[in-house]
PyMOL CGO cylinders between C-alpha atoms (Angstrom):
from pymol import cmd
from pymol.cgo import CYLINDER

trace = [
    CYLINDER, -26.61, -1.41, 3.00, -25.23, -4.41, 4.58, 0.3, 1, 1, 1, 1, 1, 1,
    CYLINDER, -25.23, -4.41, 4.58, -22.97, -5.33, 1.40, 0.3, 1, 1, 1, 1, 1, 1,
    CYLINDER, -22.97, -5.33, 1.40, -21.52, -1.67, 1.32, 0.3, 1, 1, 1, 1, 1, 1,
    CYLINDER, -21.52, -1.67, 1.32, -20.57, -2.15, 5.09, 0.3, 1, 1, 1, 1, 1, 1,
    CYLINDER, -20.57, -2.15, 5.09, -19.07, -5.42, 4.24, 0.3, 1, 1, 1, 1, 1, 1,
    CYLINDER, -19.07, -5.42, 4.24, -17.09, -4.02, 1.52, 0.3, 1, 1, 1, 1, 1, 1,
    CYLINDER, -17.09, -4.02, 1.52, -15.87, -1.04, 3.64, 0.3, 1, 1, 1, 1, 1, 1,
    CYLINDER, -15.87, -1.04, 3.64, -14.80, -3.57, 6.38, 0.3, 1, 1, 1, 1, 1, 1,
    CYLINDER, -14.80, -3.57, 6.38, -12.93, -5.44, 3.92, 0.3, 1, 1, 1, 1, 1, 1,
    CYLINDER, -12.93, -5.44, 3.92, -11.15, -2.52, 2.50, 0.3, 1, 1, 1, 1, 1, 1,
    CYLINDER, -11.15, -2.52, 2.50, -10.46, -1.29, 6.07, 0.3, 1, 1, 1, 1, 1, 1,
    CYLINDER, -10.46, -1.29, 6.07, -8.81, -4.48, 6.91, 0.3, 1, 1, 1, 1, 1, 1,
    CYLINDER, -8.81, -4.48, 6.91, -6.73, -4.54, 3.64, 0.3, 1, 1, 1, 1, 1, 1,
    CYLINDER, -6.73, -4.54, 3.64, -5.47, -0.79, 4.16, 0.3, 1, 1, 1, 1, 1, 1,
    CYLINDER, -5.47, -0.79, 4.16, -4.42, -1.79, 7.76, 0.3, 1, 1, 1, 1, 1, 1,
    CYLINDER, -4.42, -1.79, 7.76, -1.85, -3.86, 6.53, 0.3, 1, 1, 1, 1, 1, 1,
    CYLINDER, -1.85, -3.86, 6.53, 0.05, -0.73, 5.15, 0.3, 1, 1, 1, 1, 1, 1,
    CYLINDER, 0.05, -0.73, 5.15, 2.27, 1.68, 7.29, 0.3, 1, 1, 1, 1, 1, 1,
    CYLINDER, 2.27, 1.68, 7.29, 1.66, 5.51, 6.33, 0.3, 1, 1, 1, 1, 1, 1,
    CYLINDER, 1.66, 5.51, 6.33, 3.93, 6.83, 3.76, 0.3, 1, 1, 1, 1, 1, 1,
    CYLINDER, 3.93, 6.83, 3.76, 7.59, 7.55, 5.20, 0.3, 1, 1, 1, 1, 1, 1,
    CYLINDER, 7.59, 7.55, 5.20, 7.54, 10.99, 3.45, 0.3, 1, 1, 1, 1, 1, 1,
    CYLINDER, 7.54, 10.99, 3.45, 3.89, 12.49, 3.77, 0.3, 1, 1, 1, 1, 1, 1,
    CYLINDER, 3.89, 12.49, 3.77, 2.49, 10.28, 6.39, 0.3, 1, 1, 1, 1, 1, 1,
    CYLINDER, 2.49, 10.28, 6.39, -0.40, 9.70, 3.85, 0.3, 1, 1, 1, 1, 1, 1,
    CYLINDER, -0.40, 9.70, 3.85, -2.60, 6.61, 4.01, 0.3, 1, 1, 1, 1, 1, 1,
    CYLINDER, -2.60, 6.61, 4.01, -3.85, 6.64, 0.50, 0.3, 1, 1, 1, 1, 1, 1,
    CYLINDER, -3.85, 6.64, 0.50, -1.82, 3.73, -0.87, 0.3, 1, 1, 1, 1, 1, 1,
    CYLINDER, -1.82, 3.73, -0.87, -2.00, 1.27, -3.64, 0.3, 1, 1, 1, 1, 1, 1,
    CYLINDER, -2.00, 1.27, -3.64, -0.13, -1.75, -5.01, 0.3, 1, 1, 1, 1, 1, 1,
    CYLINDER, -0.13, -1.75, -5.01, 0.99, -1.11, -8.67, 0.3, 1, 1, 1, 1, 1, 1,
    CYLINDER, 0.99, -1.11, -8.67, 1.82, -3.49, -11.04, 0.3, 1, 1, 1, 1, 1, 1,
    CYLINDER, 1.82, -3.49, -11.04, 4.25, -3.19, -14.15, 0.3, 1, 1, 1, 1, 1, 1,
    CYLINDER, 4.25, -3.19, -14.15, 3.01, -6.31, -16.17, 0.3, 1, 1, 1, 1, 1, 1,
    CYLINDER, 3.01, -6.31, -16.17, 6.08, -8.38, -15.55, 0.3, 1, 1, 1, 1, 1, 1,
    CYLINDER, 6.08, -8.38, -15.55, 5.22, -9.99, -12.09, 0.3, 1, 1, 1, 1, 1, 1,
    CYLINDER, 5.22, -9.99, -12.09, 6.86, -7.26, -10.10, 0.3, 1, 1, 1, 1, 1, 1,
    CYLINDER, 6.86, -7.26, -10.10, 4.63, -5.07, -7.67, 0.3, 1, 1, 1, 1, 1, 1,
    CYLINDER, 4.63, -5.07, -7.67, 5.24, -2.08, -5.58, 0.3, 1, 1, 1, 1, 1, 1,
    CYLINDER, 5.24, -2.08, -5.58, 3.19, 0.06, -3.15, 0.3, 1, 1, 1, 1, 1, 1,
    CYLINDER, 3.19, 0.06, -3.15, 2.65, 3.77, -4.37, 0.3, 1, 1, 1, 1, 1, 1,
    CYLINDER, 2.65, 3.77, -4.37, 1.59, 6.66, -2.17, 0.3, 1, 1, 1, 1, 1, 1,
    CYLINDER, 1.59, 6.66, -2.17, -1.40, 8.45, -3.95, 0.3, 1, 1, 1, 1, 1, 1,
    CYLINDER, -1.40, 8.45, -3.95, -0.84, 11.64, -1.96, 0.3, 1, 1, 1, 1, 1, 1,
    CYLINDER, -0.84, 11.64, -1.96, 2.71, 12.27, -2.71, 0.3, 1, 1, 1, 1, 1, 1,
    CYLINDER, 2.71, 12.27, -2.71, 3.52, 9.83, -5.53, 0.3, 1, 1, 1, 1, 1, 1,
    CYLINDER, 3.52, 9.83, -5.53, 6.32, 8.05, -3.48, 0.3, 1, 1, 1, 1, 1, 1,
    CYLINDER, 6.32, 8.05, -3.48, 6.87, 4.42, -4.60, 0.3, 1, 1, 1, 1, 1, 1,
    CYLINDER, 6.87, 4.42, -4.60, 8.23, 1.62, -2.64, 0.3, 1, 1, 1, 1, 1, 1,
    CYLINDER, 8.23, 1.62, -2.64, 10.75, -1.17, -3.44, 0.3, 1, 1, 1, 1, 1, 1,
    CYLINDER, 10.75, -1.17, -3.44, 9.84, -3.50, -6.48, 0.3, 1, 1, 1, 1, 1, 1,
    CYLINDER, 9.84, -3.50, -6.48, 8.83, -6.92, -5.14, 0.3, 1, 1, 1, 1, 1, 1,
    CYLINDER, 8.83, -6.92, -5.14, 7.78, -10.30, -6.59, 0.3, 1, 1, 1, 1, 1, 1,
    CYLINDER, 7.78, -10.30, -6.59, 4.00, -10.17, -5.50, 0.3, 1, 1, 1, 1, 1, 1,
    CYLINDER, 4.00, -10.17, -5.50, 1.70, -8.01, -3.87, 0.3, 1, 1, 1, 1, 1, 1,
    CYLINDER, 1.70, -8.01, -3.87, 2.19, -9.41, -0.24, 0.3, 1, 1, 1, 1, 1, 1,
    CYLINDER, 2.19, -9.41, -0.24, 6.06, -8.97, -0.61, 0.3, 1, 1, 1, 1, 1, 1,
    CYLINDER, 6.06, -8.97, -0.61, 5.45, -5.39, -1.83, 0.3, 1, 1, 1, 1, 1, 1,
    CYLINDER, 5.45, -5.39, -1.83, 3.54, -4.50, 1.12, 0.3, 1, 1, 1, 1, 1, 1,
    CYLINDER, 3.54, -4.50, 1.12, 6.02, -6.19, 3.33, 0.3, 1, 1, 1, 1, 1, 1,
    CYLINDER, 6.02, -6.19, 3.33, 8.94, -4.24, 1.79, 0.3, 1, 1, 1, 1, 1, 1,
    CYLINDER, 8.94, -4.24, 1.79, 7.03, -1.07, 2.00, 0.3, 1, 1, 1, 1, 1, 1,
    CYLINDER, 7.03, -1.07, 2.00, 6.31, -1.50, 5.66, 0.3, 1, 1, 1, 1, 1, 1,
    CYLINDER, 6.31, -1.50, 5.66, 9.96, -2.15, 6.46, 0.3, 1, 1, 1, 1, 1, 1,
    CYLINDER, 9.96, -2.15, 6.46, 10.84, 1.51, 5.04, 0.3, 1, 1, 1, 1, 1, 1,
    CYLINDER, 10.84, 1.51, 5.04, 12.15, 4.00, 7.50, 0.3, 1, 1, 1, 1, 1, 1,
    CYLINDER, 12.15, 4.00, 7.50, 10.41, 7.34, 8.23, 0.3, 1, 1, 1, 1, 1, 1,
    CYLINDER, 10.41, 7.34, 8.23, 12.07, 10.21, 6.66, 0.3, 1, 1, 1, 1, 1, 1,
    CYLINDER, 12.07, 10.21, 6.66, 12.13, 13.49, 8.63, 0.3, 1, 1, 1, 1, 1, 1,
]
cmd.load_cgo(trace, "trace")
């Protein structure tokens, strides 16, 4: 049980790095890879993708800089 709680805490800390989707306000997000050293964030709720970046951290950073859409 303790291990599951620790994994959940790590996952929540990781997901806290993302701002919600600017289109649907979804929080089910993941970082996608294209196999060529470029990453982007994808909203698993509406399919929106963020800007391509070099590396996971930069992809999250660029996603978080997007403006909220009306």
